[in-house]
MDAnalysis code that builds the backbone (N, CA, C; Angstrom):
import MDAnalysis as mda
import numpy as np

u = mda.Universe.empty(429, n_residues=143, atom_resindex=np.repeat(np.arange(143), 3), trajectory=True)
u.add_TopologyAttr("name", ["N", "CA", "C"] * 143)
u.add_TopologyAttr("resid", np.arange(1, 144))
u.add_TopologyAttr("resname", ["MET", "SER", "ALA", "ILE", "GLU", "ARG", "LEU", "TRP", "ALA", "GLU", "TYR", "GLN", "LEU", "PRO", "ASP", "LEU", "ASP", "GLY", "LEU", "HIS", "PHE", "PRO", "ASP", "GLY", "ARG", "SER", "TYR", "GLU", "VAL", "SER", "LEU", "ASP", "ALA", "ASP", "ALA", "ALA", "SER", "GLY", "MET", "ARG", "LEU", "GLY", "GLY", "VAL", "PHE", "ASP", "LEU", "GLU", "GLU", "VAL", "LEU", "ALA", "GLU", "ASP", "PRO", "ASP", "TRP", "VAL", "THR", "ASP", "ILE", "GLY", "ARG", "ASN", "GLN", "SER", "VAL", "PRO", "LEU", "ALA", "ASP", "GLY", "GLY", "PHE", "LEU", "TRP", "VAL", "GLY", "GLU", "GLY", "VAL", "SER", "HIS", "GLY", "SER", "TYR", "GLY", "PHE", "CYS", "GLY", "ARG", "LEU", "HIS", "ALA", "ASP", "HIS", "THR", "LEU", "VAL", "TRP", "ALA", "LEU", "PHE", "PHE", "GLU", "ASP", "SER", "ASN", "PRO", "PHE", "THR", "ASP", "ILE", "ARG", "VAL", "SER", "GLY", "ASN", "THR", "ALA", "VAL", "PHE", "ARG", "SER", "THR", "SER", "GLY", "VAL", "SER", "ILE", "THR", "VAL", "ASP", "ILE", "ASP", "ASP", "PRO", "LEU", "ARG", "PRO", "ALA", "VAL", "ALA"])
u.atoms.positions = np.array([
    [114.506, 100.027, 105.469],
    [113.873, 101.313, 105.673],
    [113.308, 101.800, 104.331],
    [112.056, 102.249, 104.347],
    [111.408, 102.695, 103.110],
    [111.904, 104.079, 102.696],
    [111.601, 104.450, 101.462],
    [112.009, 105.763, 100.939],
    [111.444, 106.887, 101.792],
    [110.174, 106.772, 102.182],
    [109.569, 107.854, 102.964],
    [110.193, 107.924, 104.355],
    [110.569, 106.794, 104.926],
    [111.243, 106.817, 106.227],
    [112.606, 107.493, 106.117],
    [113.342, 107.203, 105.049],
    [114.645, 107.845, 104.856],
    [114.487, 109.352, 104.692],
    [113.498, 109.766, 103.906],
    [113.262, 111.200, 103.725],
    [112.845, 111.852, 105.037],
    [111.901, 111.226, 105.741],
    [111.398, 111.823, 106.984],
    [112.512, 111.972, 108.017],
    [113.428, 111.041, 108.059],
    [114.552, 111.127, 109.004],
    [115.374, 112.391, 108.774],
    [115.325, 112.918, 107.549],
    [116.035, 114.162, 107.197],
    [115.066, 115.350, 107.127],
    [113.841, 115.153, 107.606],
    [112.773, 116.166, 107.519],
    [112.611, 116.659, 106.090],
    [112.386, 115.672, 105.210],
    [112.114, 115.929, 103.802],
    [110.890, 115.119, 103.381],
    [110.233, 115.594, 102.322],
    [109.123, 114.873, 101.707],
    [109.266, 114.962, 100.192],
    [108.648, 114.018, 99.464],
    [108.692, 114.076, 98.002],
    [107.959, 115.312, 97.485],
    [108.448, 115.852, 96.379],
    [107.860, 117.027, 95.714],
    [106.698, 116.624, 94.811],
    [105.743, 115.873, 95.314],
    [104.581, 115.495, 94.529],
    [103.428, 115.188, 95.464],
    [102.214, 115.470, 94.985],
    [101.029, 115.209, 95.794],
    [100.993, 113.734, 96.152],
    [100.867, 113.440, 97.449],
    [100.836, 112.045, 97.845],
    [100.515, 111.844, 99.307],
    [100.026, 110.647, 99.601],
    [99.821, 110.152, 100.958],
    [100.804, 109.013, 101.129],
    [101.646, 109.101, 102.159],
    [102.742, 108.148, 102.326],
    [102.691, 107.477, 103.693],
    [103.014, 106.186, 103.694],
    [103.088, 105.394, 104.911],
    [104.490, 104.800, 105.027],
    [104.980, 104.594, 106.253],
    [106.344, 104.083, 106.423],
    [106.549, 102.655, 105.918],
    [105.468, 101.911, 105.701],
    [105.628, 100.551, 105.168],
    [105.890, 100.549, 103.663],
    [105.993, 101.749, 103.067],
    [106.317, 101.857, 101.653],
    [105.137, 102.156, 100.753],
    [103.917, 102.106, 101.283],
    [102.749, 102.432, 100.458],
    [102.683, 103.938, 100.215],
    [102.403, 104.324, 98.980],
    [102.171, 105.721, 98.621],
    [100.978, 105.778, 97.679],
    [100.148, 106.800, 97.865],
    [98.935, 106.973, 97.070],
    [98.916, 108.362, 96.462],
    [98.441, 108.449, 95.228],
    [98.224, 109.750, 94.610],
    [97.074, 110.434, 95.345],
    [97.183, 111.736, 95.558],
    [96.101, 112.534, 96.121],
    [95.978, 113.813, 95.306],
    [94.803, 114.395, 95.342],
    [94.603, 115.688, 94.691],
    [93.643, 116.512, 95.532],
    [93.861, 117.807, 95.537],
    [92.948, 118.709, 96.222],
    [91.632, 118.726, 95.468],
    [90.520, 118.708, 96.211],
    [89.196, 118.744, 95.589],
    [88.239, 119.423, 96.554],
    [87.980, 120.697, 96.337],
    [87.114, 121.470, 97.225],
    [85.692, 120.922, 97.261],
    [85.284, 120.160, 96.248],
    [83.935, 119.598, 96.215],
    [83.816, 118.294, 96.997],
    [84.924, 117.681, 97.354],
    [84.904, 116.448, 98.143],
    [84.739, 116.801, 99.620],
    [84.006, 115.984, 100.355],
    [83.762, 116.251, 101.775],
    [85.060, 116.387, 102.564],
    [86.078, 115.622, 102.186],
    [87.358, 115.657, 102.895],
    [88.289, 116.746, 102.371],
    [87.944, 117.344, 101.230],
    [88.800, 118.351, 100.612],
    [89.852, 117.783, 99.685],
    [89.839, 116.451, 99.536],
    [90.827, 115.810, 98.663],
    [90.244, 114.544, 98.072],
    [90.898, 114.068, 97.033],
    [90.551, 112.791, 96.399],
    [91.770, 111.887, 96.440],
    [91.521, 110.629, 96.787],
    [92.581, 109.620, 96.752],
    [92.622, 108.996, 95.373],
    [93.833, 108.753, 94.890],
    [94.018, 108.101, 93.604],
    [94.686, 106.755, 93.779],
    [95.387, 106.351, 92.759],
    [96.027, 105.047, 92.753],
    [97.322, 105.001, 93.541],
    [97.784, 103.786, 93.719],
    [99.052, 103.528, 94.404],
    [100.196, 103.855, 93.451],
    [101.298, 104.371, 93.984],
    [102.499, 104.536, 93.170],
    [103.717, 104.122, 93.975],
    [104.798, 103.848, 93.268],
    [106.032, 103.359, 93.871],
    [106.985, 104.531, 94.083],
    [107.070, 105.005, 95.323],
    [107.929, 106.148, 95.625],
    [109.395, 105.820, 95.380],
    [109.805, 104.596, 95.662],
    [111.192, 104.196, 95.393],
    [111.518, 104.398, 93.911],
    [110.592, 103.998, 93.043],
    [110.791, 104.131, 91.600],
    [110.840, 105.604, 91.183],
    [109.944, 106.412, 91.730],
    [109.924, 107.848, 91.420],
    [111.256, 108.488, 91.793],
    [111.745, 108.180, 92.981],
    [112.998, 108.787, 93.447],
    [114.215, 108.212, 92.732],
    [114.121, 106.973, 92.247],
    [115.223, 106.408, 91.456],
    [115.376, 107.178, 90.147],
    [114.248, 107.615, 89.574],
    [114.283, 108.394, 88.334],
    [114.784, 109.811, 88.569],
    [114.444, 110.393, 89.717],
    [114.867, 111.761, 90.038],
    [115.040, 111.902, 91.547],
    [116.233, 111.575, 92.070],
    [116.464, 111.596, 93.516],
    [116.378, 112.986, 94.140],
    [116.430, 114.025, 93.313],
    [116.341, 115.386, 93.847],
    [114.906, 115.893, 93.928],
    [113.939, 115.061, 93.619],
    [112.544, 115.466, 93.639],
    [112.002, 115.411, 95.069],
    [112.661, 116.159, 95.966],
    [112.294, 116.229, 97.380],
    [112.392, 117.678, 97.850],
    [111.756, 117.955, 98.970],
    [111.849, 119.269, 99.585],
    [112.056, 119.117, 101.083],
    [112.846, 120.001, 101.647],
    [112.917, 120.095, 103.099],
    [111.573, 120.613, 103.582],
    [111.204, 120.237, 104.800],
    [109.936, 120.706, 105.345],
    [110.173, 121.528, 106.598],
    [109.247, 122.416, 106.854],
    [109.253, 123.202, 108.074],
    [107.925, 123.024, 108.784],
    [107.976, 122.786, 110.083],
    [106.764, 122.584, 110.877],
    [106.209, 123.938, 111.293],
    [104.912, 124.129, 111.103],
    [104.242, 125.357, 111.515],
    [103.435, 125.190, 112.790],
    [102.881, 124.007, 113.004],
    [102.116, 123.749, 114.216],
    [102.168, 122.271, 114.531],
    [102.043, 121.970, 115.824],
    [102.042, 120.600, 116.310],
    [100.945, 120.475, 117.364],
    [100.232, 119.355, 117.356],
    [99.211, 119.078, 118.362],
    [99.514, 117.712, 118.961],
    [99.674, 117.629, 120.293],
    [99.914, 116.329, 120.916],
    [98.644, 115.477, 120.913],
    [98.834, 114.169, 120.789],
    [97.732, 113.217, 120.809],
    [97.785, 112.387, 122.083],
    [96.662, 111.792, 122.458],
    [96.565, 111.017, 123.696],
    [97.534, 109.838, 123.730],
    [97.888, 109.282, 122.566],
    [98.796, 108.131, 122.525],
    [100.267, 108.527, 122.642],
    [100.530, 109.824, 122.840],
    [101.907, 110.305, 122.935],
    [102.458, 110.804, 121.618],
    [101.750, 110.545, 120.541],
    [102.180, 111.009, 119.229],
    [101.769, 112.449, 118.982],
    [101.885, 112.861, 117.725],
    [101.614, 114.247, 117.357],
    [100.980, 114.318, 115.975],
    [100.242, 115.378, 115.747],
    [99.890, 115.806, 114.400],
    [100.749, 117.011, 114.093],
    [101.293, 117.047, 112.892],
    [102.124, 118.176, 112.443],
    [101.527, 118.746, 111.173],
    [101.674, 120.055, 111.014],
    [101.397, 120.706, 109.735],
    [102.537, 121.646, 109.420],
    [102.709, 121.924, 108.130],
    [103.776, 122.834, 107.751],
    [103.849, 123.029, 106.261],
    [105.073, 123.257, 105.816],
    [105.303, 123.629, 104.424],
    [106.568, 122.982, 103.890],
    [106.610, 122.862, 102.586],
    [107.839, 122.488, 101.906],
    [108.594, 123.764, 101.608],
    [109.837, 123.847, 102.034],
    [110.549, 125.129, 101.984],
    [111.068, 125.493, 100.595],
    [111.054, 124.550, 99.657],
    [111.597, 124.876, 98.336],
    [110.610, 125.618, 97.442],
    [109.332, 125.679, 97.828],
    [108.345, 126.394, 97.014],
    [107.207, 126.857, 97.919],
    [106.780, 128.088, 97.767],
    [105.780, 128.684, 98.648],
    [104.407, 128.061, 98.615],
    [104.096, 127.299, 97.573],
    [102.760, 126.707, 97.482],
    [102.678, 125.331, 98.139],
    [103.793, 124.782, 98.602],
    [103.807, 123.436, 99.177],
    [103.251, 123.432, 100.598],
    [102.492, 122.378, 100.924],
    [102.000, 122.189, 102.278],
    [101.954, 120.718, 102.623],
    [102.071, 120.419, 103.922],
    [101.976, 119.029, 104.354],
    [101.258, 118.946, 105.689],
    [100.721, 117.764, 105.969],
    [100.190, 117.427, 107.280],
    [100.524, 115.963, 107.519],
    [100.661, 115.603, 108.782],
    [101.038, 114.232, 109.067],
    [100.834, 113.853, 110.510],
    [100.925, 112.561, 110.750],
    [100.846, 112.013, 112.102],
    [102.172, 111.339, 112.420],
    [102.639, 111.573, 113.641],
    [103.911, 111.025, 114.096],
    [103.715, 110.203, 115.358],
    [104.598, 109.232, 115.554],
    [104.679, 108.516, 116.820],
    [105.340, 109.425, 117.855],
    [105.340, 109.006, 119.106],
    [105.946, 109.794, 120.185],
    [107.421, 110.084, 119.922],
    [108.115, 109.173, 119.231],
    [109.542, 109.379, 118.933],
    [109.758, 110.170, 117.639],
    [108.686, 110.753, 117.113],
    [108.685, 111.577, 115.893],
    [108.919, 110.789, 114.604],
    [108.840, 109.462, 114.666],
    [108.847, 108.696, 113.423],
    [107.462, 108.793, 112.784],
    [107.419, 108.556, 111.495],
    [106.220, 108.808, 110.708],
    [105.173, 107.706, 110.843],
    [103.917, 108.108, 111.027],
    [102.762, 107.214, 110.907],
    [102.205, 107.353, 109.491],
    [102.009, 108.594, 109.047],
    [101.616, 108.904, 107.675],
    [101.873, 110.379, 107.409],
    [101.997, 110.723, 106.130],
    [102.174, 112.123, 105.730],
    [101.426, 112.378, 104.437],
    [100.782, 113.535, 104.379],
    [100.123, 114.038, 103.174],
    [100.896, 115.242, 102.685],
    [101.167, 115.299, 101.389],
    [101.882, 116.440, 100.809],
    [101.114, 116.937, 99.595],
    [100.979, 118.266, 99.511],
    [100.288, 118.892, 98.384],
    [101.164, 119.984, 97.798],
    [101.268, 119.989, 96.474],
    [102.076, 120.999, 95.786],
    [101.400, 122.364, 95.723],
    [100.074, 122.409, 95.756],
    [99.360, 123.666, 95.528],
    [98.411, 124.059, 96.652],
    [98.636, 123.590, 97.849],
    [97.748, 123.904, 98.971],
    [98.139, 125.185, 99.691],
    [99.390, 125.573, 99.571],
    [100.046, 126.560, 100.429],
    [100.287, 125.911, 101.793],
    [101.124, 126.533, 102.620],
    [101.466, 125.926, 103.907],
    [100.243, 125.708, 104.799],
    [100.217, 124.562, 105.448],
    [99.190, 124.300, 106.458],
    [99.656, 124.916, 107.772],
    [98.726, 125.607, 108.451],
    [99.084, 126.337, 109.673],
    [98.147, 126.060, 110.836],
    [97.055, 125.327, 110.607],
    [96.063, 125.138, 111.662],
    [95.617, 123.689, 111.703],
    [95.437, 123.178, 112.922],
    [94.970, 121.809, 113.150],
    [93.832, 121.862, 114.162],
    [92.719, 121.239, 113.849],
    [91.599, 121.078, 114.779],
    [91.305, 119.589, 114.869],
    [91.269, 119.059, 116.110],
    [91.061, 117.630, 116.320],
    [89.773, 117.411, 117.103],
    [88.979, 116.445, 116.653],
    [87.782, 116.013, 117.364],
    [87.726, 114.499, 117.255],
    [87.982, 113.821, 118.360],
    [88.040, 112.361, 118.329],
    [89.171, 111.905, 117.434],
    [88.843, 111.062, 116.455],
    [89.884, 110.581, 115.541],
    [89.870, 111.338, 114.208],
    [89.200, 112.483, 114.178],
    [89.134, 113.296, 112.965],
    [89.909, 114.589, 113.164],
    [90.699, 114.946, 112.174],
    [91.430, 116.219, 112.209],
    [91.100, 117.009, 110.956],
    [91.014, 118.316, 111.135],
    [90.855, 119.237, 110.017],
    [92.114, 120.084, 109.962],
    [92.769, 120.064, 108.813],
    [93.996, 120.826, 108.587],
    [93.659, 121.974, 107.640],
    [94.079, 123.209, 107.998],
    [93.793, 124.374, 107.145],
    [95.092, 125.046, 106.729],
    [95.080, 125.518, 105.487],
    [96.268, 126.175, 104.941],
    [96.066, 127.684, 104.869],
    [97.153, 128.371, 104.567],
    [97.111, 129.828, 104.457],
    [96.261, 130.304, 103.289],
    [95.991, 129.438, 102.323],
    [95.156, 129.815, 101.179],
    [93.701, 129.393, 101.359],
    [93.360, 128.843, 102.534],
    [91.988, 128.431, 102.799],
    [91.678, 126.994, 102.464],
    [92.660, 126.231, 101.999],
    [92.443, 124.803, 101.747],
    [92.166, 124.122, 103.082],
    [91.156, 123.265, 103.104],
    [90.784, 122.521, 104.300],
    [90.744, 121.038, 103.954],
    [91.511, 120.247, 104.691],
    [91.590, 118.801, 104.489],
    [91.118, 118.123, 105.770],
    [90.162, 117.199, 105.656],
    [89.639, 116.461, 106.803],
    [90.097, 115.014, 106.685],
    [90.696, 114.504, 107.768],
    [91.334, 113.185, 107.730],
    [90.976, 112.382, 108.975],
    [90.724, 111.095, 108.786],
    [90.657, 110.155, 109.900],
    [92.109, 109.886, 110.286],
    [92.530, 110.357, 111.444],
    [93.953, 110.279, 111.797],
    [94.419, 108.852, 112.058],
    [93.479, 107.938, 112.341],
    [93.850, 106.542, 112.543],
    [94.007, 105.796, 111.222],
    [93.313, 106.252, 110.196],
    [93.396, 105.639, 108.871],
    [93.038, 106.677, 107.817],
    [94.014, 107.424, 107.319],
    [93.714, 108.485, 106.352],
    [93.180, 107.976, 105.010],
    [93.174, 106.665, 104.803],
    [92.549, 106.103, 103.601],
    [91.032, 105.997, 103.751],
    [90.559, 106.046, 104.996],
    [89.124, 105.959, 105.271],
    [88.525, 107.361, 105.172],
    [87.402, 107.516, 104.485],
    [86.798, 108.851, 104.373],
    [86.442, 109.416, 105.746],
    [86.690, 110.702, 105.913],
    [86.349, 111.397, 107.158],
    [85.653, 112.690, 106.797],
    [84.688, 113.050, 107.601],
    [83.956, 114.294, 107.385],
    [83.897, 115.034, 108.705],
    [84.223, 116.324, 108.664],
    [84.206, 117.139, 109.891],
    [82.786, 117.378, 110.345],
])
């Protein structure tokens, strides 16, 4: 079981900007209002290594909204409860296991989800808007 799977099982996410997959892949992300998607993808990082250095670098999460998907899964948005500026969005399987999760330290909580086909737009309480291809969040998506 990967680090992100262990965290998700406890409804926790790492306290750092990132895109995480259950197979262990993690990517740096940053908010970018000038990018069509609202974010920029960076390099790969080793979440296991990050957590080995500081195992407490996690936050509990709270779900603010959920949208069911045709495949039985869900899109979730919410917040990291340890700091008011934290926000997350993610896709889950029908059994609530993780497909992928995005976490931002400075987005504020995400509270709104709009879906059109395989594209979702997630909006936060501070007006941050992130557009994602829900089938492959590494692929650029534009609303």
